[in-house]
All heavy atoms as TSV, in Angstrom:
chain	resi	resn	atom	element	x	y	z
A	1	MET	N	N	-2.636	11.085	-41.855
A	1	MET	CA	C	-3.362	11.800	-40.838
A	1	MET	C	C	-4.221	10.858	-40.008
A	1	MET	O	O	-4.283	10.972	-38.798
A	1	MET	CB	C	-4.217	12.879	-41.508
A	1	MET	CG	C	-4.936	13.757	-40.550
A	1	MET	SD	S	-3.741	14.755	-39.674
A	1	MET	CE	C	-4.783	15.876	-38.870
A	2	LYS	N	N	-4.893	9.908	-40.694
A	2	LYS	CA	C	-5.718	8.936	-39.987
A	2	LYS	C	C	-4.860	8.029	-39.112
A	2	LYS	O	O	-5.279	7.635	-38.026
A	2	LYS	CB	C	-6.517	8.095	-40.972
A	2	LYS	CG	C	-7.595	8.860	-41.680
A	2	LYS	CD	C	-8.335	7.974	-42.639
A	2	LYS	CE	C	-9.357	8.774	-43.428
A	2	LYS	NZ	N	-10.070	7.942	-44.384
A	3	LEU	N	N	-3.665	7.730	-39.577
A	3	LEU	CA	C	-2.754	6.887	-38.806
A	3	LEU	C	C	-2.321	7.596	-37.522
A	3	LEU	O	O	-2.246	6.985	-36.455
A	3	LEU	CB	C	-1.526	6.531	-39.653
A	3	LEU	CG	C	-0.500	5.629	-38.986
A	3	LEU	CD1	C	-1.118	4.284	-38.651
A	3	LEU	CD2	C	0.702	5.448	-39.888
A	4	VAL	N	N	-2.078	8.888	-37.607
A	4	VAL	CA	C	-1.687	9.660	-36.421
A	4	VAL	C	C	-2.828	9.695	-35.410
A	4	VAL	O	O	-2.615	9.498	-34.205
A	4	VAL	CB	C	-1.271	11.090	-36.830
A	4	VAL	CG1	C	-1.052	11.963	-35.611
A	4	VAL	CG2	C	-0.033	11.056	-37.704
A	5	ILE	N	N	-4.035	9.908	-35.870
A	5	ILE	CA	C	-5.196	9.944	-34.975
A	5	ILE	C	C	-5.414	8.577	-34.330
A	5	ILE	O	O	-5.681	8.477	-33.125
A	5	ILE	CB	C	-6.455	10.415	-35.739
A	5	ILE	CG1	C	-6.290	11.878	-36.149
A	5	ILE	CG2	C	-7.707	10.226	-34.900
A	5	ILE	CD1	C	-7.386	12.396	-37.046
A	6	ALA	N	N	-5.278	7.516	-35.097
A	6	ALA	CA	C	-5.436	6.164	-34.556
A	6	ALA	C	C	-4.363	5.868	-33.510
A	6	ALA	O	O	-4.642	5.265	-32.470
A	6	ALA	CB	C	-5.379	5.140	-35.679
A	7	ALA	N	N	-3.140	6.308	-33.758
A	7	ALA	CA	C	-2.057	6.095	-32.795
A	7	ALA	C	C	-2.313	6.875	-31.509
A	7	ALA	O	O	-2.060	6.378	-30.407
A	7	ALA	CB	C	-0.727	6.496	-33.409
A	8	LEU	N	N	-2.814	8.091	-31.624
A	8	LEU	CA	C	-3.126	8.893	-30.438
A	8	LEU	C	C	-4.259	8.272	-29.622
A	8	LEU	O	O	-4.215	8.255	-28.393
A	8	LEU	CB	C	-3.484	10.319	-30.833
A	8	LEU	CG	C	-2.323	11.187	-31.317
A	8	LEU	CD1	C	-2.841	12.528	-31.824
A	8	LEU	CD2	C	-1.327	11.391	-30.199
A	9	LEU	N	N	-5.281	7.773	-30.296
A	9	LEU	CA	C	-6.392	7.141	-29.589
A	9	LEU	C	C	-5.952	5.858	-28.893
A	9	LEU	O	O	-6.374	5.578	-27.774
A	9	LEU	CB	C	-7.538	6.857	-30.552
A	9	LEU	CG	C	-8.309	8.087	-31.038
A	9	LEU	CD1	C	-9.338	7.679	-32.078
A	9	LEU	CD2	C	-8.971	8.792	-29.876
A	10	THR	N	N	-5.104	5.099	-29.533
A	10	THR	CA	C	-4.607	3.868	-28.928
A	10	THR	C	C	-3.745	4.179	-27.704
A	10	THR	O	O	-3.863	3.523	-26.668
A	10	THR	CB	C	-3.780	3.059	-29.946
A	10	THR	OG1	O	-4.589	2.812	-31.099
A	10	THR	CG2	C	-3.320	1.750	-29.354
A	11	GLY	N	N	-2.914	5.170	-27.802
A	11	GLY	CA	C	-2.063	5.556	-26.675
A	11	GLY	C	C	-2.856	6.103	-25.515
A	11	GLY	O	O	-2.554	5.830	-24.349
A	12	SER	N	N	-3.901	6.878	-25.794
A	12	SER	CA	C	-4.699	7.438	-24.706
A	12	SER	C	C	-5.566	6.371	-24.051
A	12	SER	O	O	-5.842	6.442	-22.862
A	12	SER	CB	C	-5.551	8.596	-25.206
A	12	SER	OG	O	-6.503	8.135	-26.146
A	13	ALA	N	N	-5.988	5.363	-24.796
A	13	ALA	CA	C	-6.775	4.273	-24.213
A	13	ALA	C	C	-5.919	3.439	-23.269
A	13	ALA	O	O	-6.401	2.943	-22.255
A	13	ALA	CB	C	-7.364	3.401	-25.317
A	14	ALA	N	N	-4.647	3.302	-23.563
A	14	ALA	CA	C	-3.756	2.530	-22.698
A	14	ALA	C	C	-3.528	3.229	-21.360
A	14	ALA	O	O	-3.222	2.581	-20.361
A	14	ALA	CB	C	-2.432	2.296	-23.405
A	15	ALA	N	N	-3.721	4.529	-21.327
A	15	ALA	CA	C	-3.528	5.268	-20.072
A	15	ALA	C	C	-4.608	4.941	-19.057
A	15	ALA	O	O	-4.396	5.091	-17.852
A	15	ALA	CB	C	-3.517	6.762	-20.354
A	16	PHE	N	N	-5.756	4.466	-19.497
A	16	PHE	CA	C	-6.858	4.161	-18.595
A	16	PHE	C	C	-7.004	2.676	-18.322
A	16	PHE	O	O	-7.945	2.263	-17.651
A	16	PHE	CB	C	-8.168	4.723	-19.159
A	16	PHE	CG	C	-8.143	6.217	-19.259
A	16	PHE	CD1	C	-7.974	6.843	-20.476
A	16	PHE	CD2	C	-8.262	6.993	-18.123
A	16	PHE	CE1	C	-7.947	8.218	-20.567
A	16	PHE	CE2	C	-8.221	8.366	-18.199
A	16	PHE	CZ	C	-8.071	8.986	-19.421
A	17	ALA	N	N	-6.104	1.865	-18.814
A	17	ALA	CA	C	-6.150	0.432	-18.566
A	17	ALA	C	C	-5.697	0.166	-17.131
A	17	ALA	O	O	-4.858	0.878	-16.586
A	17	ALA	CB	C	-5.239	-0.295	-19.548
A	18	PRO	N	N	-6.251	-0.856	-16.480
A	18	PRO	CA	C	-5.833	-1.166	-15.110
A	18	PRO	C	C	-4.379	-1.611	-15.066
A	18	PRO	O	O	-3.882	-2.267	-15.981
A	18	PRO	CB	C	-6.775	-2.284	-14.677
A	18	PRO	CG	C	-7.344	-2.842	-15.924
A	18	PRO	CD	C	-7.301	-1.756	-16.950
A	19	ALA	N	N	-3.712	-1.234	-14.001
A	19	ALA	CA	C	-2.298	-1.574	-13.856
A	19	ALA	C	C	-2.139	-3.056	-13.561
A	19	ALA	O	O	-2.907	-3.638	-12.807
A	19	ALA	CB	C	-1.682	-0.756	-12.730
A	20	GLN	N	N	-1.143	-3.651	-14.147
A	20	GLN	CA	C	-0.834	-5.051	-13.921
A	20	GLN	C	C	0.218	-5.133	-12.826
A	20	GLN	O	O	1.314	-4.623	-12.978
A	20	GLN	CB	C	-0.284	-5.693	-15.198
A	20	GLN	CG	C	-1.225	-5.644	-16.370
A	20	GLN	CD	C	-2.271	-6.732	-16.289
A	20	GLN	OE1	O	-2.035	-7.765	-15.706
A	20	GLN	NE2	N	-3.426	-6.476	-16.863
A	21	GLY	N	N	-0.101	-5.744	-11.739
A	21	GLY	CA	C	0.886	-5.868	-10.672
A	21	GLY	C	C	0.381	-6.768	-9.578
A	21	GLY	O	O	-0.816	-6.936	-9.378
A	22	GLY	N	N	1.311	-7.350	-8.843
A	22	GLY	CA	C	0.954	-8.223	-7.743
A	22	GLY	C	C	0.725	-7.430	-6.473
A	22	GLY	O	O	0.981	-6.237	-6.392
A	23	LYS	N	N	0.235	-8.113	-5.476
A	23	LYS	CA	C	-0.017	-7.472	-4.190
A	23	LYS	C	C	1.305	-7.250	-3.472
A	23	LYS	O	O	2.137	-8.140	-3.391
A	23	LYS	CB	C	-0.929	-8.357	-3.343
A	23	LYS	CG	C	-1.321	-7.730	-2.044
A	23	LYS	CD	C	-2.269	-8.610	-1.270
A	23	LYS	CE	C	-2.603	-7.936	0.058
A	23	LYS	NZ	N	-3.478	-8.754	0.870
A	24	ALA	N	N	1.489	-6.049	-2.965
A	24	ALA	CA	C	2.721	-5.729	-2.255
A	24	ALA	C	C	2.701	-6.344	-0.865
A	24	ALA	O	O	1.675	-6.369	-0.200
A	24	ALA	CB	C	2.881	-4.217	-2.142
A	25	THR	N	N	3.820	-6.848	-0.433
A	25	THR	CA	C	3.922	-7.391	0.906
A	25	THR	C	C	4.721	-6.438	1.770
A	25	THR	O	O	5.581	-5.712	1.288
A	25	THR	CB	C	4.609	-8.770	0.901
A	25	THR	OG1	O	5.913	-8.627	0.353
A	25	THR	CG2	C	3.822	-9.766	0.075
A	26	THR	N	N	4.436	-6.444	3.043
A	26	THR	CA	C	5.149	-5.583	3.964
A	26	THR	C	C	5.832	-6.417	5.027
A	26	THR	O	O	5.499	-7.571	5.238
A	26	THR	CB	C	4.197	-4.592	4.656
A	26	THR	OG1	O	3.283	-5.337	5.460
A	26	THR	CG2	C	3.437	-3.748	3.659
A	27	ALA	N	N	6.764	-5.811	5.712
A	27	ALA	CA	C	7.440	-6.484	6.809
A	27	ALA	C	C	6.610	-6.425	8.079
A	27	ALA	O	O	6.984	-7.001	9.088
A	27	ALA	CB	C	8.801	-5.850	7.033
A	28	LEU	N	N	5.485	-5.736	8.039
A	28	LEU	CA	C	4.673	-5.545	9.229
A	28	LEU	C	C	3.504	-6.514	9.290
A	28	LEU	O	O	2.480	-6.223	9.882
A	28	LEU	CB	C	4.159	-4.105	9.274
A	28	LEU	CG	C	5.247	-3.043	9.339
A	28	LEU	CD1	C	4.636	-1.669	9.187
A	28	LEU	CD2	C	6.006	-3.141	10.632
A	29	ASN	N	N	3.648	-7.684	8.698
A	29	ASN	CA	C	2.569	-8.653	8.709
A	29	ASN	C	C	2.253	-9.149	10.108
A	29	ASN	O	O	1.178	-9.675	10.354
A	29	ASN	CB	C	2.906	-9.839	7.806
A	29	ASN	CG	C	2.850	-9.459	6.349
A	29	ASN	OD1	O	2.162	-8.530	5.977
A	29	ASN	ND2	N	3.575	-10.178	5.525
A	30	ALA	N	N	3.164	-8.986	11.054
A	30	ALA	CA	C	2.929	-9.432	12.419
A	30	ALA	C	C	1.824	-8.622	13.081
A	30	ALA	O	O	1.168	-9.109	13.994
A	30	ALA	CB	C	4.214	-9.322	13.226
A	31	PHE	N	N	1.577	-7.406	12.647
A	31	PHE	CA	C	0.595	-6.532	13.284
A	31	PHE	C	C	-0.679	-6.386	12.457
A	31	PHE	O	O	-1.499	-5.524	12.748
A	31	PHE	CB	C	1.205	-5.155	13.552
A	31	PHE	CG	C	2.480	-5.215	14.348
A	31	PHE	CD1	C	3.661	-4.754	13.808
A	31	PHE	CD2	C	2.505	-5.747	15.613
A	31	PHE	CE1	C	4.843	-4.804	14.522
A	31	PHE	CE2	C	3.671	-5.817	16.340
A	31	PHE	CZ	C	4.843	-5.345	15.800
A	32	GLU	N	N	-0.858	-7.199	11.442
A	32	GLU	CA	C	-2.025	-7.084	10.561
A	32	GLU	C	C	-3.329	-7.420	11.285
A	32	GLU	O	O	-4.382	-6.975	10.881
A	32	GLU	CB	C	-1.883	-7.994	9.337
A	32	GLU	CG	C	-0.906	-7.486	8.323
A	32	GLU	CD	C	-1.379	-6.230	7.625
A	32	GLU	OE1	O	-2.573	-6.093	7.357
A	32	GLU	OE2	O	-0.533	-5.376	7.340
A	33	SER	N	N	-3.283	-8.199	12.353
A	33	SER	CA	C	-4.509	-8.598	13.039
A	33	SER	C	C	-4.833	-7.700	14.231
A	33	SER	O	O	-5.771	-7.963	14.963
A	33	SER	CB	C	-4.389	-10.051	13.509
A	33	SER	OG	O	-3.320	-10.167	14.435
A	34	GLU	N	N	-4.068	-6.639	14.423
A	34	GLU	CA	C	-4.301	-5.744	15.556
A	34	GLU	C	C	-5.523	-4.867	15.319
A	34	GLU	O	O	-5.939	-4.639	14.187
A	34	GLU	CB	C	-3.071	-4.863	15.798
A	34	GLU	CG	C	-1.862	-5.607	16.259
A	34	GLU	CD	C	-2.012	-6.207	17.641
A	34	GLU	OE1	O	-2.786	-5.670	18.457
A	34	GLU	OE2	O	-1.360	-7.223	17.894
A	35	LEU	N	N	-6.062	-4.354	16.410
A	35	LEU	CA	C	-7.206	-3.460	16.349
A	35	LEU	C	C	-6.820	-2.184	15.600
A	35	LEU	O	O	-5.793	-1.581	15.884
A	35	LEU	CB	C	-7.658	-3.094	17.769
A	35	LEU	CG	C	-8.872	-2.199	17.887
A	35	LEU	CD1	C	-10.098	-2.946	17.379
A	35	LEU	CD2	C	-9.072	-1.790	19.322
A	36	GLY	N	N	-7.606	-1.792	14.629
A	36	GLY	CA	C	-7.327	-0.591	13.853
A	36	GLY	C	C	-6.726	-0.872	12.489
A	36	GLY	O	O	-6.710	-0.004	11.637
A	37	ALA	N	N	-6.225	-2.062	12.267
A	37	ALA	CA	C	-5.706	-2.431	10.942
A	37	ALA	C	C	-6.889	-2.842	10.089
A	37	ALA	O	O	-7.574	-3.812	10.392
A	37	ALA	CB	C	-4.707	-3.568	11.051
A	38	GLN	N	N	-7.161	-2.080	9.031
A	38	GLN	CA	C	-8.318	-2.359	8.199
A	38	GLN	C	C	-8.006	-2.112	6.733
A	38	GLN	O	O	-7.099	-1.362	6.409
A	38	GLN	CB	C	-9.499	-1.521	8.647
A	38	GLN	CG	C	-9.198	-0.045	8.780
A	38	GLN	CD	C	-10.332	0.684	9.436
A	38	GLN	OE1	O	-11.482	0.291	9.287
A	38	GLN	NE2	N	-10.059	1.739	10.141
A	39	PRO	N	N	-8.745	-2.757	5.839
A	39	PRO	CA	C	-8.508	-2.588	4.416
A	39	PRO	C	C	-8.791	-1.163	3.991
A	39	PRO	O	O	-9.627	-0.518	4.606
A	39	PRO	CB	C	-9.491	-3.548	3.756
A	39	PRO	CG	C	-10.068	-4.380	4.839
A	39	PRO	CD	C	-9.799	-3.709	6.126
A	40	PRO	N	N	-8.188	-0.645	2.987
A	40	PRO	CA	C	-7.217	-1.267	2.094
A	40	PRO	C	C	-5.785	-1.121	2.575
A	40	PRO	O	O	-4.901	-1.707	2.001
A	40	PRO	CB	C	-7.408	-0.508	0.785
A	40	PRO	CG	C	-7.745	0.869	1.230
A	40	PRO	CD	C	-8.589	0.680	2.485
A	41	LEU	N	N	-5.531	-0.350	3.614
A	41	LEU	CA	C	-4.158	-0.112	4.045
A	41	LEU	C	C	-3.605	-1.219	4.919
A	41	LEU	O	O	-2.407	-1.446	4.951
A	41	LEU	CB	C	-4.053	1.214	4.805
A	41	LEU	CG	C	-4.364	2.459	4.013
A	41	LEU	CD1	C	-4.292	3.677	4.906
A	41	LEU	CD2	C	-3.423	2.602	2.849
A	42	GLY	N	N	-4.447	-1.888	5.675
A	42	GLY	CA	C	-3.947	-2.855	6.635
A	42	GLY	C	C	-3.312	-2.106	7.792
A	42	GLY	O	O	-3.829	-1.095	8.249
A	43	PHE	N	N	-2.186	-2.576	8.254
A	43	PHE	CA	C	-1.477	-1.879	9.329
A	43	PHE	C	C	-0.671	-0.758	8.710
A	43	PHE	O	O	0.200	-0.985	7.880
A	43	PHE	CB	C	-0.571	-2.849	10.085
A	43	PHE	CG	C	0.186	-2.185	11.192
A	43	PHE	CD1	C	-0.458	-1.796	12.340
A	43	PHE	CD2	C	1.531	-1.934	11.068
A	43	PHE	CE1	C	0.223	-1.167	13.355
A	43	PHE	CE2	C	2.232	-1.306	12.074
A	43	PHE	CZ	C	1.570	-0.920	13.223
A	44	PHE	N	N	-0.931	0.470	9.113
A	44	PHE	CA	C	-0.334	1.657	8.493
A	44	PHE	C	C	0.689	2.258	9.431
A	44	PHE	O	O	0.368	2.695	10.532
A	44	PHE	CB	C	-1.437	2.659	8.165
A	44	PHE	CG	C	-0.976	3.854	7.391
A	44	PHE	CD1	C	-0.398	3.710	6.147
A	44	PHE	CD2	C	-1.130	5.137	7.897
A	44	PHE	CE1	C	0.025	4.820	5.422
A	44	PHE	CE2	C	-0.714	6.235	7.181
A	44	PHE	CZ	C	-0.139	6.081	5.945
A	45	ASP	N	N	1.949	2.282	9.024
A	45	ASP	CA	C	3.041	2.830	9.819
A	45	ASP	C	C	3.847	3.787	8.947
A	45	ASP	O	O	4.923	3.455	8.460
A	45	ASP	CB	C	3.928	1.693	10.338
A	45	ASP	CG	C	5.037	2.183	11.246
A	45	ASP	OD1	O	4.896	3.259	11.838
A	45	ASP	OD2	O	6.051	1.478	11.367
A	46	PRO	N	N	3.333	5.019	8.724
A	46	PRO	CA	C	3.988	5.925	7.787
A	46	PRO	C	C	5.353	6.426	8.254
A	46	PRO	O	O	6.189	6.774	7.440
A	46	PRO	CB	C	3.009	7.085	7.644
A	46	PRO	CG	C	2.245	7.084	8.918
A	46	PRO	CD	C	2.140	5.629	9.314
A	47	LEU	N	N	5.590	6.473	9.555
A	47	LEU	CA	C	6.877	6.959	10.056
A	47	LEU	C	C	7.907	5.850	10.208
A	47	LEU	O	O	9.067	6.120	10.499
A	47	LEU	CB	C	6.685	7.663	11.403
A	47	LEU	CG	C	5.781	8.888	11.375
A	47	LEU	CD1	C	5.609	9.444	12.774
A	47	LEU	CD2	C	6.322	9.937	10.437
A	48	GLY	N	N	7.500	4.617	10.032
A	48	GLY	CA	C	8.429	3.495	10.135
A	48	GLY	C	C	8.903	3.239	11.557
A	48	GLY	O	O	9.995	2.716	11.754
A	49	MET	N	N	8.090	3.585	12.549
A	49	MET	CA	C	8.503	3.419	13.940
A	49	MET	C	C	8.526	1.962	14.381
A	49	MET	O	O	9.151	1.628	15.378
A	49	MET	CB	C	7.577	4.218	14.850
A	49	MET	CG	C	7.666	5.710	14.624
A	49	MET	SD	S	6.558	6.643	15.672
A	49	MET	CE	C	7.411	6.494	17.226
A	50	LEU	N	N	7.821	1.102	13.652
A	50	LEU	CA	C	7.764	-0.301	14.049
A	50	LEU	C	C	8.506	-1.214	13.093
A	50	LEU	O	O	8.284	-2.420	13.098
A	50	LEU	CB	C	6.303	-0.735	14.182
A	50	LEU	CG	C	5.579	-0.068	15.345
A	50	LEU	CD1	C	4.108	-0.384	15.309
A	50	LEU	CD2	C	6.197	-0.490	16.655
A	51	THR	N	N	9.397	-0.658	12.304
A	51	THR	CA	C	10.227	-1.485	11.446
A	51	THR	C	C	11.177	-2.270	12.344
A	51	THR	O	O	11.859	-1.708	13.184
A	51	THR	CB	C	11.026	-0.615	10.468
A	51	THR	OG1	O	10.111	0.207	9.750
A	51	THR	CG2	C	11.805	-1.468	9.482
A	52	ASP	N	N	11.200	-3.570	12.199
A	52	ASP	CA	C	12.009	-4.475	13.033
A	52	ASP	C	C	11.628	-4.379	14.508
A	52	ASP	O	O	12.483	-4.504	15.379
A	52	ASP	CB	C	13.506	-4.195	12.863
A	52	ASP	CG	C	13.971	-4.397	11.439
A	52	ASP	OD1	O	13.390	-5.261	10.763
A	52	ASP	OD2	O	14.889	-3.693	11.023
A	53	ALA	N	N	10.358	-4.134	14.825
A	53	ALA	CA	C	9.904	-4.049	16.212
A	53	ALA	C	C	9.270	-5.369	16.636
A	53	ALA	O	O	8.811	-6.153	15.812
A	53	ALA	CB	C	8.895	-2.929	16.373
A	54	ASP	N	N	9.259	-5.602	17.933
A	54	ASP	CA	C	8.610	-6.790	18.462
A	54	ASP	C	C	7.264	-6.403	19.081
A	54	ASP	O	O	6.867	-5.236	19.059
A	54	ASP	CB	C	9.505	-7.491	19.478
A	54	ASP	CG	C	9.892	-6.582	20.636
A	54	ASP	OD1	O	9.562	-5.383	20.592
A	54	ASP	OD2	O	10.517	-7.083	21.578
A	55	GLN	N	N	6.560	-7.388	19.592
A	55	GLN	CA	C	5.232	-7.143	20.156
A	55	GLN	C	C	5.298	-6.221	21.368
A	55	GLN	O	O	4.411	-5.396	21.575
A	55	GLN	CB	C	4.573	-8.469	20.542
A	55	GLN	CG	C	3.139	-8.334	20.978
A	55	GLN	CD	C	2.215	-7.896	19.862
A	55	GLN	OE1	O	2.365	-8.316	18.725
A	55	GLN	NE2	N	1.265	-7.048	20.182
A	56	GLU	N	N	6.347	-6.311	22.160
A	56	GLU	CA	C	6.491	-5.450	23.341
A	56	GLU	C	C	6.589	-3.973	22.940
A	56	GLU	O	O	5.959	-3.106	23.541
A	56	GLU	CB	C	7.719	-5.862	24.144
A	56	GLU	CG	C	7.906	-5.073	25.414
A	56	GLU	CD	C	9.128	-5.517	26.197
A	56	GLU	OE1	O	9.687	-6.589	25.915
A	56	GLU	OE2	O	9.524	-4.751	27.090
A	57	ARG	N	N	7.365	-3.684	21.914
A	57	ARG	CA	C	7.495	-2.294	21.426
A	57	ARG	C	C	6.165	-1.799	20.872
A	57	ARG	O	O	5.778	-0.656	21.108
A	57	ARG	CB	C	8.584	-2.226	20.363
A	57	ARG	CG	C	8.677	-0.892	19.652
A	57	ARG	CD	C	9.857	-0.090	20.107
A	57	ARG	NE	N	10.021	1.083	19.264
A	57	ARG	CZ	C	9.874	2.310	19.742
A	57	ARG	NH1	N	9.635	2.513	21.000
A	57	ARG	NH2	N	10.024	3.335	18.940
A	58	PHE	N	N	5.477	-2.652	20.140
A	58	PHE	CA	C	4.171	-2.282	19.599
A	58	PHE	C	C	3.195	-1.964	20.731
A	58	PHE	O	O	2.495	-0.948	20.688
A	58	PHE	CB	C	3.612	-3.411	18.733
A	58	PHE	CG	C	2.229	-3.142	18.231
A	58	PHE	CD1	C	2.025	-2.330	17.138
A	58	PHE	CD2	C	1.121	-3.693	18.862
A	58	PHE	CE1	C	0.745	-2.065	16.669
A	58	PHE	CE2	C	-0.154	-3.438	18.410
A	58	PHE	CZ	C	-0.333	-2.624	17.319
A	59	ASP	N	N	3.161	-2.812	21.746
A	59	ASP	CA	C	2.248	-2.591	22.864
A	59	ASP	C	C	2.588	-1.305	23.609
A	59	ASP	O	O	1.697	-0.575	24.035
A	59	ASP	CB	C	2.296	-3.786	23.822
A	59	ASP	CG	C	1.682	-5.025	23.206
A	59	ASP	OD1	O	0.899	-4.905	22.239
A	59	ASP	OD2	O	2.011	-6.136	23.683
A	60	ARG	N	N	3.876	-1.004	23.753
A	60	ARG	CA	C	4.294	0.218	24.444
A	60	ARG	C	C	3.846	1.460	23.663
A	60	ARG	O	O	3.313	2.408	24.223
A	60	ARG	CB	C	5.796	0.226	24.641
A	60	ARG	CG	C	6.357	1.507	25.189
A	60	ARG	CD	C	5.914	1.766	26.608
A	60	ARG	NE	N	6.448	3.044	27.058
A	60	ARG	CZ	C	5.878	3.809	27.946
A	60	ARG	NH1	N	4.768	3.430	28.536
A	60	ARG	NH2	N	6.413	4.946	28.283
A	61	LEU	N	N	4.068	1.458	22.364
A	61	LEU	CA	C	3.653	2.604	21.545
A	61	LEU	C	C	2.138	2.748	21.511
A	61	LEU	O	O	1.610	3.850	21.501
A	61	LEU	CB	C	4.235	2.492	20.144
A	61	LEU	CG	C	5.732	2.697	20.040
A	61	LEU	CD1	C	6.205	2.458	18.620
A	61	LEU	CD2	C	6.141	4.074	20.509
A	62	ARG	N	N	1.450	1.653	21.490
A	62	ARG	CA	C	-0.018	1.707	21.520
A	62	ARG	C	C	-0.482	2.263	22.861
A	62	ARG	O	O	-1.442	3.021	22.933
A	62	ARG	CB	C	-0.568	0.306	21.256
A	62	ARG	CG	C	-1.999	0.072	21.537
A	62	ARG	CD	C	-3.025	0.263	20.453
A	62	ARG	NE	N	-2.778	0.136	19.091
A	62	ARG	CZ	C	-3.374	-0.729	18.291
A	62	ARG	NH1	N	-4.183	-1.630	18.770
A	62	ARG	NH2	N	-3.142	-0.701	17.012
A	63	TYR	N	N	0.209	1.898	23.942
A	63	TYR	CA	C	-0.171	2.361	25.278
A	63	TYR	C	C	0.014	3.872	25.419
A	63	TYR	O	O	-0.838	4.571	25.956
A	63	TYR	CB	C	0.671	1.630	26.327
A	63	TYR	CG	C	0.436	2.110	27.746
A	63	TYR	CD1	C	-0.728	1.739	28.421
A	63	TYR	CD2	C	1.358	2.909	28.389
A	63	TYR	CE1	C	-0.957	2.158	29.709
A	63	TYR	CE2	C	1.128	3.347	29.673
A	63	TYR	CZ	C	-0.025	2.975	30.333
A	63	TYR	OH	O	-0.256	3.406	31.607
A	64	VAL	N	N	1.114	4.404	24.929
A	64	VAL	CA	C	1.360	5.839	25.072
A	64	VAL	C	C	0.816	6.651	23.907
A	64	VAL	O	O	0.904	7.875	23.911
A	64	VAL	CB	C	2.865	6.137	25.252
A	64	VAL	CG1	C	3.384	5.513	26.514
A	64	VAL	CG2	C	3.674	5.700	24.066
A	65	GLU	N	N	0.239	5.959	22.899
A	65	GLU	CA	C	-0.396	6.612	21.745
A	65	GLU	C	C	0.529	7.567	21.016
A	65	GLU	O	O	0.234	8.722	20.796
A	65	GLU	CB	C	-1.660	7.345	22.155
A	65	GLU	CG	C	-2.802	6.439	22.489
A	65	GLU	CD	C	-3.338	5.658	21.315
A	65	GLU	OE1	O	-3.331	6.186	20.192
A	65	GLU	OE2	O	-3.756	4.526	21.520
A	66	VAL	N	N	1.688	7.049	20.633
A	66	VAL	CA	C	2.627	7.859	19.841
A	66	VAL	C	C	2.189	7.800	18.403
A	66	VAL	O	O	1.890	6.791	17.866
A	66	VAL	CB	C	4.054	7.347	19.991
A	66	VAL	CG1	C	4.980	7.999	18.997
A	66	VAL	CG2	C	4.536	7.614	21.384
C-alpha cells in the first residue's frame, strides 16, 4: 500500500516539472525586427499568410492591414 502511494506521489510530482525542450525556430525570422513583433510570440502569423513571403508582400499586407 505504501509503495502504491509513493508511486502515485512520484508520478504526480513529475507532472509539474518544467518541460525540457529547446527554443522553437520559425521560418519568419526575417520579420522579427518589425514593429509589433514582441516577446513572447515574436512575429505572429496565425493564418500563415507570410509563409515564403518577401519584404514587398509583407509591406503590402501591412499597408492594407489584412
